[in-house]
N, C-alpha and C positions, 0 to 999 in steps of 0.2 A: 459466597458470600457470610460474614460474620457476624448473626444479631444479638444481641444485646439487652438486656432486657433489666428496668433499672425500680425498685417498687417500694417506695414511699411507707414513714412510719404514718401509724393513725391510729392507736387502739384499738376496738373491737371490730374497725372498719377494715382492717387491713384484710380481714376474711372478701371483701372486695375485688383482692389481689385473681384470688380465687377464679373469680370471673372471669376477672379479665380475660386470667390465661387460657382457657378454657375458647373465650373467643378467639384468640390470636393462632390456636392450636388449630382450630379447626377453621380458618382462615387461611392456614400451609403458612403460615408464622413462629415454630417452633425454634425461641428465645436458644442460641448455644453456648452465651454463659449469662448469670443473673445476675446479683449484686444487691442486695436489700439493704430497707434504715429499721432500726425498731420494727413494728411488725411483720414490717413490710422484709425483715432478717428470717421472720419467723418462717412464710412459705416460701422465700430463695430458696434456704437451707433443705426444706422437704423437697423441694422440685430440683432441685442440686446433685441428691442420693438416691432419687428415682421412683418419689413419690410418684403417680399419676393421680390428675386435675382431681377425682373421682375422690380416691382415698383418701385428697388432703382435705375434702370438705367432711368425711364420715370424718374423721382426724378433731375438725374442731369441733364439731356437734359435739366428739364426745365425750377430749378433753380437756371443753374454756372454761366448765363450772369451776374442776379441780384446779386455777393458776391461783385461784387470789386464796392465799397464803398469810392471812395477814398476822401482824406480827404484832397481841394481844402486851405481854409483859412489855413489850416495849413501847408502844402509848403509853404503858401504864402508868410503867418507868418515867417515862417525860413531861407527866403531868405533874406527878410527883418532887421530882427535882425543879416543877418551875414554880412548887412553892413558896415564899421567902427561905421558908426555914429554914428547905437544902441543897447544898452547893455542891456542884462536881459538874463535872464535862456530858453533854449530850448524851442520851442514851438509845436514839432514836433518827437513824439516816434513811430512812424508810417507809414507808404503811404496808409495805408487800414484800414477805423475806424472798422471795422469788423463786424459792430451792425447788419447790413443783415444778417451777414451769421449765429448770433447769435440768427438773429428771422426765419431765416429760418428753423435752425434744431428742436427749438424751439414748432413749428407750427408742421414739418417731425416725431417728437418724442412724442407729444403731454401731452408734455412743462411738462412731468415727473422726474421726480430726481434720480439720481442713483442708489437707494435703491431697485426703481419700474421696474429697464430692466426684461424683461421677461430670459434670461437667463443672469446667472452672465457674468460681463462685469467691465473690466479694462482700464482710458485715461491715459497716463502719459502728463505730464507740469514740465516745469523746472523753480525755482523762476531763477529772472533777477536779485536782487539784490542779490543775497547769492551762488546759484548753486544749492539749496535743491532739489532735486528729489519728485516729488510731484506725488502721483497718485494716481487716484478719481480711484473707486471701488464703485460696487452693496453691495459688503458682506463691513463689517468689518474687516480688517490687519491691524495689529501691532505685527511686528516679529522685535526679535531682528536681526534676520540674515539678516534684508532687510540694514542695514547699514543705512547711517542718511537718510535713503527715508517716506518723510509726508506719512503718508495715511488718506480718507477724502471719506466718504461717502455723508455726510449730502449737496451737492452738487447740482442741478439739470444737469440734461446729456447739457445740450444747453451751459451751463457755461462753464461746464468739455471742452470742445467740443471746444468754442472758445480760451480756456488757448492754449488747444492742439494746433490748425493751427496756433497760431501768430509766423509767421513764423520773426526768429527778422528780424529791415529795415521794413521787404515789410508787418507786421497788427502788431500792437498800441498793445503790452503788454495786459489784461488783470488782476482786481483788482480782488479776488476770497475771501474770509474769509475764510480758509485752519484752521480750531479746535481754533480757536478763534483768530486767528491773517490774517491781512490784509497783499496778497501776490502779487508780479507784474509779471505774470506767460509769458513766452512764449512756442516757442515750444517747446513738448516735446522729443519729435528727439532732444535736443541738448544734452542730456544724457542716453537717452533710445529712438532709434530707433525704435528698432524692443522686445517691451519684451517682452520675451519667459521667463524671470524670474517669471513674474508677475503670467504670468499663471502659473507658476508648483508650485506659494505661493496659489495659485486659488484654486491648488487640483489635475489638467491635471495632466494626465499620460504618454499622446500623445498628443506633441507637431507641428502641419504646421507652419512653417512663410516664409512669401511675401516680401519681401524682393526688393521693387523701388526704392530704395535708387543709386548712382551716384556709380557705381564700378570699376572701374582705365581709364573709355576711353576720350579719346579728345571732347568740349563742341566746335563749334563755334561761337556756340549760344548767349557762353557768354558776351556780349556788352551796356548791360544799366544796373540799380543801384540794378532793381528788380531780375535781373538776375546773379548778383555781386554779390548779400546778399543769394539769395538762391543756389547758386553753392558753398559757401564756406561756409554752413548747414554741407549741405551736403560732404565734402571730411570727416570732422571731424565726422561727423557720417558715414562715411564711413571708416573710420581706428578706431572710437570704436565698430562696429558691427564686423567687422574683427578678434579685438583680441580676441574680447569676444566665436564665433565663435569656434578658435581656442583655446583657454583657454579649451573649452567646448566639442571640436571633431566633433562637426554639422558638418555633410555634408550640403555644400551648390550646391545641384542642378542650373546651369544657362541654360537657353536657349538655342538652337541654338549652345551647345557648345557639342560637341561628346563624350567625354572622364571626369568624373570626379575622382576625386579622396577621394578614401575612408581613414579618417585613420586603422588608427592601431585598438589603442583605441573604436572603434564608437561608437557615443552617438546614442542607438537603443533609444529616446526618443525623438530626437525634429528631421525635417528636416526641410531646406529653399530652396527657391522657387524661385531664382531671374529671372524674365520676362523681364532683356536688353533692356528694357525700358528709352533706354537714349537720343533718340533725339528729347523729344516733351516739349515742353519750361513752364513752372511756371502755367501762366495758355493760356497756347495754347486750347480754349473748342471748339475749329470744331473737334478736338482729340477726342473728348471722343465717340466716337466708338470703334477709333481704340484700342483705351486703351484697351476697356473693349474685344475687340477680342485676343486679343492679350493679358492679363488674363491667358483668357479661354487658349488658344492655346497654350502656356506657360503651364498650372496644367497638363492639356491635356494629354499631352507629357510625364510630367515628371512623370504621376501617378506611370505606375507597377514602378518602383524605389520607390515614397513613400513607399506604402504596404510594398517593400521587405526589407528598411531601420529600418524602423518602426513596421513591423512584424503582417501586420496590415491583 
């Protein structure tokens, strides 16, 4: 059996994927392939290059504070150019440069290219200029049923991750050469926040998804430009992912919810767990240990249902 694991975006909540992986491994459900979007791409890339769950936890705690390289010069330049006496093109495309994050991922993955991953790996991104879905893969994928999706395997893992985490407004877009064409890429979650379909193309016959995205709750802390931008993308991703799950009759197991609705023609190949972590802000670093524990608890509590749905 080829078990695939799909990890969604979610800012610092992405640390929850580490706890989810720990629970799955303890239950003997070790993924043979992995795909991630945005924050999920970080955990996916580390796992696919041989890092253990404990090592990932240590890395998150050690390096998370160094990710935020704010573009102070760009912010100042943008403010000046907004003044009526100044004219010219905008100079600010994101509050955070993203260079620090890319360097950290480069070092943690040993500078590997996508094709050098230990297990099949996929990372999603989006072309901000034309909306084209981009999927970076460790193996060549070029299938007609993928629609207008463009696949690419000839980039560094750190480049793919940097593109995938580029939350619009928050991070600068990442320019990457994709199959001979330079593209300005942003958050993979804009078009594919939970890349279950990509795992199917890669050959997975059973798939577990961990969805950390917004799921309809009211959030009071949306009170600044970063949180507003992030929440806007989260709401959009929520509706897209919800429609996809419904169309495919996917069971979504919500943590702390007693009753689960099982579709009449239930999809026996895919199950999605939603840890319901909506009360953690985008860059609330101090809550990393809490997120890891909550991800673990969510998956641990739903293991019997996961096995039942997937007939494992």
